[in-house]
C-alpha atoms as one frame of an Amber mdcrd trajectory, in Angstrom:
protein
 117.243  82.665  83.437 118.714  86.084  82.615 120.506  88.020  85.327 118.073
  90.898  85.143 115.196  88.508  85.460 116.696  87.001  88.613 117.274  90.444
  90.081 113.673  91.372  89.234 112.381  88.182  90.912 114.522  88.822  93.979
 113.231  92.380  94.273 109.672  91.120  93.925 110.329  88.415  96.525 111.829
  91.019  98.870 108.676  93.143  98.603 106.493  90.065  99.076 108.410  89.142
 102.217 107.430  92.470 103.699 103.751  91.932 102.896 103.166  88.189 103.308
 103.052  86.297 106.627 105.304  83.416 105.521 108.314  82.781 103.287 106.359
  80.116 101.444 103.502  82.530 100.642 105.966  85.212  99.512 107.707  82.705
  97.239 104.450  81.464  95.815 103.303  85.047  95.231 106.295  85.793  92.997
 106.361  82.349  91.381 109.546  80.885  92.807 110.111  77.610  94.637 110.378
  77.718  98.398 113.861  76.202  98.139 114.912  79.060  95.882 113.546  81.599
  98.290 115.374  79.915 101.185 118.600  79.920  99.161 118.220  83.655  98.512
 117.481  84.233 102.198 120.729  82.458 103.090 122.730  84.826 100.930 124.463
  87.584 102.988 123.789  90.207 100.296 120.084  89.333 100.171 119.981  89.343
 103.977 121.438  92.856 103.987 118.872  94.023 101.423 116.088  92.448 103.432
 117.301  94.032 106.664 117.465  97.453 104.957 113.963  97.017 103.501 112.603
  96.036 106.907 114.216  99.087 108.530 112.751 101.333 105.836 109.295  99.765
 106.218 109.481 100.199 109.970 110.582 103.778 109.646 107.684 104.540 107.271
 105.265 102.858 109.679 106.541 104.836 112.632 106.287 108.078 110.649 102.692
 107.235 109.774 101.903 106.486 113.402 103.487 109.779 114.488 101.420 111.717
 111.950  98.296 109.916 113.184  98.844 110.568 116.874  97.710 114.148 116.861
  94.414 113.205 115.273  93.981 110.357 117.751  94.599 112.619 120.703  92.240
 115.217 119.265  89.562 112.555 118.894  90.017 111.384 122.460  89.854 115.012
 123.646  86.648 115.599 121.637  85.059 112.479 123.135  86.073 113.629 126.594
  84.462 117.027 126.151  81.430 115.958 124.114  78.336 116.494 126.277  76.521
 113.909 124.193  79.126 111.211 124.937  78.072 108.605 127.446  79.979 108.866
 130.736  81.726 105.532 130.099  83.053 106.899 126.823  84.240 110.113 128.503
  85.871 108.056 131.269  87.647 105.875 128.705  88.895 108.920 126.813  90.102
 110.545 130.032  91.932 107.363 131.094  93.531 106.970 127.692  94.677 110.589
 127.613  96.134 110.368 131.111  97.818 106.996 130.477  99.345 107.978 127.145
 100.313 111.425 128.458 102.093 109.919 131.449 103.852 107.351 129.252 105.057
 110.041 126.879 106.305 112.147 129.776 108.157 109.203 131.276 109.670 108.292
 127.923 110.835 111.849 127.382 112.451 111.859 130.850 114.227 108.532 130.158
 115.482 109.785 126.797 116.821 112.977 128.412 118.614 110.958 131.080 120.120
 108.587 128.493 121.348 111.517 126.419 123.013 113.056 129.506 124.624 109.744
 130.390 125.812 109.234 126.835 127.308 112.715 126.771 128.975 112.070 130.111
 130.508 108.779 128.976 131.641 110.280 125.687 133.298 113.116 127.600 134.992
 110.614 129.912 136.157 108.535 126.959 137.750 111.605 125.397 139.694 112.251
 128.582 142.862 110.101 129.137
């Protein structure tokens, strides 16, 4: 097998790993033996590429979720205020808005505290 061909198969396997539920299915999808896939996964360089690909995929997923949140909140708000919505729907929307709003507020508070603590410890570390 040519080196470029192996690199192409490994790249395809890497992408399949991100999309398929099992190693075996990812290997089958790109046409390599499970033992070959496991050998690649044992390689430190492949592990690093896989970790980087997973971080990138997670980052893209989080960005998509962040872009979708405003529309989701707007929909909940519309359901809350819609006079044609059943009371149970309005109640569910109100609960969701309150719950998620409080969670976001708490998270923001924790992040601010962690940033202050980090700054404090970094300042202490810089002082002999």
